[in-house]
Structure formats: structure tokens, C-alpha cells
N, C-alpha and C positions, 0 to 999 in steps of 0.2 A: 935082936936089936928091937927095942920098944918103939911104938908108933911116934911118940914125942921126939925121940932121938932122930927118927927118919925125917920128920918135918923140919926139925932144926937143921938137918943136913942139907935138905933141898930148898930151904926157904929163899935163898938167893936166886935160884933159878925160877922159882914160882913168881917172885916179885918182878923179875925182868920180863917174864912172859906176859904177866898182866899189864905191865907198862906198855909193852909193844902192841898188845891187842887194843888197848884204849886209844893209844896214839894213832893206830891205823884206822880205827873207826872214826875218830875226829877228822882226820885228813880226808877220808872218803866223803864225809858229809860236807866239808867246808871248801874243798879245792874247786877252782873255777874250771869250766869246760874249756877244752882246747879249740881255738879258732882255726878252722881249716882254710880261711881266706875268702876273697870275693871271686866269684866265677863269672866271666863275661862271655856271652854268646854273640857271634858276629854273623850278619847276613851278607852274603856276597852275590855278585852277578858278574858273569863273564863279559868282557869287552867284545864287541862285535864289529864287523866291517859291513858298511852299507851306506845308504843315503840319508842325509839329515836336512830337513827343511825348517826354516824359520818363518813364522806367519804373523800377520796382523789381522784382527777381526773387527768388524763393524756391523751396525744395523742401519736399515733405511727403508726405502720404498722404490718400487718400480716407477719410472717416470719416462715421459716422451721427451726425447732430446734431439738436438741437431736438426730441428725443423727450420724452414725458411718461409717467412711471411712475404707475400707478393702483393704489391700495390701498383696501380697505374702511375705513369709519369705525370698525368694531368687528371684533375677531377672531371667527372662526366657521368653520362648515363650508359649502362651496359646495353650494348646492341646485340651481341651474341656470346654464348658460353660454349666452349669447344670441349670441355672435359667434365667428368663426373667424379664424385668421391670414390676413392679406391683405384682410380686409373693410374697406370704407370706412365710417366712422361720422361722425355729426354730433354736435356738443356736445349732451348731454342724452340721447343714445341709451342704452338699458339694455345693460350689458355682462355682468353676472352678478348672481345673488342669493345670499343666505345663508340657511341653515336657522334658523328662529326658535328652536328649542330650543337650538342651539349658541350663539346670541346671548345667550340668557338664562343659559346656563352661563358665558359669558364675563363677564357682569355679576356673577354670583355669585362668580366667582373674584376679580374686582377688589374686591368688597366684603370678601372674606376677607382680602385684602392690606391693606385699610384698617383692619380690625379688629386685625390683627396689629401694624400701626404704632401704633395707639392703645395697645396693651399695652406696646409698646416705650417710648413716651413716659412711661407710668405707672411703668415700671421705672426709667427714667432719673431721674425725679423722686425716686423712693425712694433712688436712689444718691446724689443730691445731698444729700438730707436726712441720710442716714447719714454722709456725709463731713463735713458741717458740724457734726453733733453730736459726732463723734469729735474734730474740731479744738477745739471748745469745751471738751470734757472735758480734753484734754491741757493747754490753756491754764490751766484752773482748777487742775489738779494741779501745774503748774509753779510756782504761787505758794505752795505748801505748803513749810514749813521742811525736811522730810525727803524732798522730791520727788526721784524718779529720772528725771523727764522732762527730756530734753536739747533743745537748740536744733535738733538734727538731727531729732528726733521731730516738733517743731512744723513744721519745713520740709516734712517728708514728708506731714504731714496737710494742709497748705495745697496741696501739689501734687495730693493726692487730690481736694480740692474743685475745683480748676481742671479736672482731668480729667473729673470727674463733670459739671460744667457744660458742657464740650465735648460730652460724650455726649448730654446733654439737647438741646443745639442741633441736633445731627445727627439725633436721633430726631424732633424736631419738623419738620425739613425733609423727612424721609422721609414723615411723616404727611401733610404738605401735598401731596406728589406723589401718594401713593396716593389721597387724597381727590379730587384733581382727576381722576385716571384713572377712579375709580369714577363720578364725576358725568358724565364724558364717555361712558363705556360705557353708563350707564343712559339717558342722553339719546338715544344712538344705537341703543338696543335695538330700536326700531321701524323704524329706517332700514336695512332689509336689502337694499335695491336699490342696486347700484353703477352709476352712469351715467358716460358719457364727459365728462370736464371740458373737452375740446377736440375740434375736428374733425380728422380725419386718417385714417390707415390703421393697422389692428392689426398692429404690427411684430413683436411676440412675444406668445404666449399660453402661460402656464406653469401653468394650472390646469385641473382637470377636476371633474366632479361628485363629491362626497365628499371632496375635498381640504380640509385645514385651512389657512386663510389667516390671516395676522396683520395687524394694523393698523399694524405697524411701517412707518416711512417708507422704509426701505431706501435705495438709491441708484440713480442713473440711468446711462444708457449713455455719456454724453459730458459734456464740460465745461460745456456750456450747456443740458443737459437739466434737466427738473424732475420731481419726484415729487409726486403729489397724494394726500393722505390726508384723507378726510372733507371733500373740497372745498377744501382748503388746499394751495397749491403750495409746495414747498420745493426749493432747489437741492441737487443731489447729483452724485456722480461715477461710479458704476457701478450696474448694475441687477440686482435679484433680485425685481422686482415681479411680481405675478400677471399684469398686462397692461401692455404698453408701446405707446403710441400715437405714431406718427411722422407727419410731414407727408407729403403724397402723393408728394413727391420728397424723401426723407430724406438723400440723399447730399450731402456737402459736401467741401470740401478744406481740410485743416488744414496751414498753412504755418509754417515757422520763419523769421522775418525778422530780419536783423541789426539791432542797436540803432541803428546809424548811419542806417539807412533809415527808421526808425520815424516821425520827425517829418513826413515827406512823405506818410504814409499817412492815409487818412480813410475812414470808412464811406461806401459808395456808389460807390467808384471801380471802374472796369471792369477786368476781367482776362481774359487769354487763358491757357487751361489745357491742358497736355499730359500724356499718361500713358505711362509706360515700357512697359507691357504692350500698348499700342495706339498705336504711333507714328504711324499715319495719322489718328488721331482728334484733332481740335482742338475744345475746348469753350470757351464763354464763361461768365463769371460776374461776381459783384460782391462787394466786401468788405462783410461785414455785422457782423463783430465783431473787435475788436482787444484783446488781453489787456492788463490794467493792470499786470501784474507780469511781469518777464522771468525767463529761466532761464539760469544761468551754467554752462557746460560747458567746462572747461579754460581758463577766462579769456575765453571767447567768450560774449557775452550775446545771446540771441535772444528774440523775442516771438512768441507764438502769434497767427496771423491766420487768421480763418475766411472762406472764400469760398463763396458759393452757386454752384450749377451751373444755368445757365438751362435747358438741355435735357440730361438725363442719358441717355447711351446705355444700353440694357438690359444690355449686356455689362459695364458697370462694376461693380466689387465693392468692398465695404468693405475698407480696408487697402492697396489698390493704390498704388504709388508715383506721384507726380505732381509737376509743376513748373508754376509760373505766372509770368506777367509782368503786373504791375499798372501801369496807366497813371496816374501821379500828377499829371501836368499836360500840357496840350496848347495849342498856339497855332496858329491857322489864318491863312492868307494873310499870311505874314510873310517877311522876308528871311532866308535861311538860307545860312550858309557852313560849310565843314568846320571842326571844332574845331581841327584842326592849324594853321589859318590865324590863329587868335587868339593874340596874345602879350600879356604883361603888362609894363608899365613899372615902374620902381622905386617910383614913387609909388602903385602899385596900379591905375592906369588901364589900359584895354585898347587895343590897336591891331592893325591888319592892315597888310600891305604890298601896294601896288598898283604895277605897273610903269608908268613914264611912257613917252613916245613914243620915248625912246632905249633902252628896255629896262632902265632903272635902277629899283630898288625904292624906293618912297616910303612913309614911315610915315603912316598915317591913323588918327586917334583914333576909336574906336567905342564905342558903349554896347551892352552885351550883355544880352539877356533870358534866356530859358530856354536851357539847355545840356544836351545828352546826351553820351554818351561819344564820339560821332562827329560831331555837328552842334551849331551854336550859332545862336541867333536874334540878329540885329543890329537894334537899335532905331534907331540913327542912325549915319551916317558912311559907309555903303555902299549903293549902289543895285543893283537887279536888273541882272545882266549884267556888273557890275564883276568883273574877273579878279583874284582875291587870290592871293598867294603861299602855297602850302602846304608847299613844301620847296625846298631849294637844294643844289647840289653844286658843288664847286670843283675846278679842275685847273690846273697850271702848264705853260707852254710857253716855248721859247727859239728865237731865230732867229740865224743867223750871217750878218751883212751884210758881204760882202767889200769891201776897200778896195784899189784898184789904184794903182799908181804908174806914170807915164809916163817912160820912160828916153830921154834925148835921143839923136838919131841920131848915128851916128859921123861922118856927113858934114855938110856945110853950115857947117863952121867957117871961120874967117877963112883966107884963102889968102894966102900970101905971094908 
């Protein structure tokens, strides 16, 4: 058989083979890669059982608080001083005494003030009588045919009566005050011994024998200090008292707490306290006073909160900067998960995700109790040891699955 005859015999198979080869090459060059999908990696953390505390933090300063200012019941001259700064005293202990002659002089002075106020009342009464008589005279003259009294004159006379009455009222009030002062001074004339109204330590002593002291209540060294005059305590804000008595441990911490944290605070809550000047010192204390009114500074409202210091280091000083963390709530022996694991549904309920046996996250509805910035208490829905999802990360990958084509062999065709 000649070559041309052979070619004509196999030309159909040759054409088919070329077509398949070209088609396969085009498909291989133009087909898209196969997407293997998105792969998500989950980070989990096991639920634990333990204690969870919720805290509120604030900054402030060390301050001396709960001091008591002591004044004599009557002004006079100091005769004796029975204590020294730093002494420990009990309620009723003698602090200092006054000279009897100076006390009598103080009584005489208050009596003179009372006599002067009596004269002022008498003069005020005379002014009222004079103003009323003048008004009556003008009113009588206004009725005469040839009177020159005008309505303006009558109005001015009535104003004088009103003014005179006001002066009389003021004079009587002053007389009442001076009479009360005289009676108190006279009654206290024999009470020349000043005693401690409370137990504590002599925090400041600003008198010496021969000094003149006043019965003025003055003011105290701190917001919750009190002053005592003649046995009566009064609240005040700064001190100029002859003697100031402080508790045996007078140092406290005054914090400024943001208004949003105030509802969770209560007297008696425990606090951990740090001091800028002493970074290695950690003290404990308790909340003992919360201000009833806040302070607005540039739109930020804070409230004063006072902390006691359980054991004050001798190196601590009034005015040192401090910071405290107050424990507002605590739950013991409870299921705890990271706060990052707790999510919220659109209906407000909470849930966590737990991986199933195939590694797929499943939503589990939970009931949340206490929660801090890092942890949350789970009341129901999760058991100790359950691994909850805290975060996830996603990444995409693709694979190229090759497709081969089998080309028929050139031989094996029908033979003629």
C-alpha cells in the first residue's frame, strides 16, 4: 500500500487527535482555579470555677479626717495648758484652763454689748414715733384749703415710716443676739476648765499660757471634722482652733469617683490602696463616707469618697497622691469565662459559642451574673471545663486540580 493511501486511510483519526490536543491545551490555559473555601480558626478558653470580683477605681490624696476642733465655752486668757502635741487623751481629760479674771472681763464685755443694743432699740422706737408723727402732720395739713403739701411729700413720709420700722426690727434682733451671748457668757463664767470632748491624739496645739482665746467655733481641718464649743459639736471646713484632736490613726484617703460608678459604692466596702511616692507599699482600707453632692469640672461630675487606712505606714504624709481599687461585689465558687466570649443577641439575651465534635461553633444561650472588664460569671448554660470561643480568624485558600485527557494511540486502528 502506498504512503498516500495510508494517509488517506488514517486522516480521520489524525484530525480527531489534533482537535482533542488543541482543545485540551486551550482548556488547561483558560479554566479557572478551583476555590477550596474559607478556613476559620477559633481560639478557645476553658470555663473555670473560682471567685470573681467587680471593682471601681479612683485617684486622690491622703488627708487628715475625723478631727475635732476644741474651743472654750467663754473667751478669756489661757491660765494653764495640760497637754502637748502628740499626747493621747481620753474623753473628759483636762486640756487647758482659763484665767478667772479674764472670764469676768469677757462677761462684762458681753453685758456692755447688750446694754448698747438696748439703747439702739430705744433709739429705733423714737425714730418710728417721729416718722409717724411727721406723716400725721403732713396728712392733716394736706386737708387745709391753702395747703402746700403734695402727694410726693405724703409718699416720702410713708417711706420714712417703713424705714424706721425696719430699723426697729433690726435693732430688736441685735438685742436678742447680745442678750443670748451675755446669758451664755455669764453661765460659763465659772466653767474655766476645757476638757476633751472625744478620745484621740492632740493633733495640733496652738495655745500657750497667757494667750487670749475666743469662744468662736472657727472651722475644722477636713470635710468631716467637727468643732466643739462649750461641749456642742458643729461641722466645719478648716481649722484655727486652739486644740485639734484626731483619731489615733488620723490619715485617710480622699478619692474622686466618677458619677457613673457611684451607684455601686457603699459604706464598708473593702479597698486596696497604692501611693505614688511609695510604689512598693500596698495598704488596705474601707469606704466610710460618700459625698451626697458631686463636683462638676469641665462637664465631668465626680463625688468625694473617703477611705480609712487599716494600718498606716509611718512614712505616709498628709497630701500624698494615692489611688485605690474598691471591691464593689464578689462571687465565690462560680463558673467564670472571659468577657470576650460573651455575645449579645438582638433580643438582648446572651450567648457563647462552643465548638462541636467537628470543630464548628455552636451558639449556647447563657445567663450572666457579675461581670468585670475581663471576666463574666455564668449562672447557667456553661459547665466547668467547657471550651468557649473567645476569638476567630479567617483566611481563604485555593487549589488547582488538574484534568488530563487520554489521546488515542496512533496504532491499533482498523487495518485493511
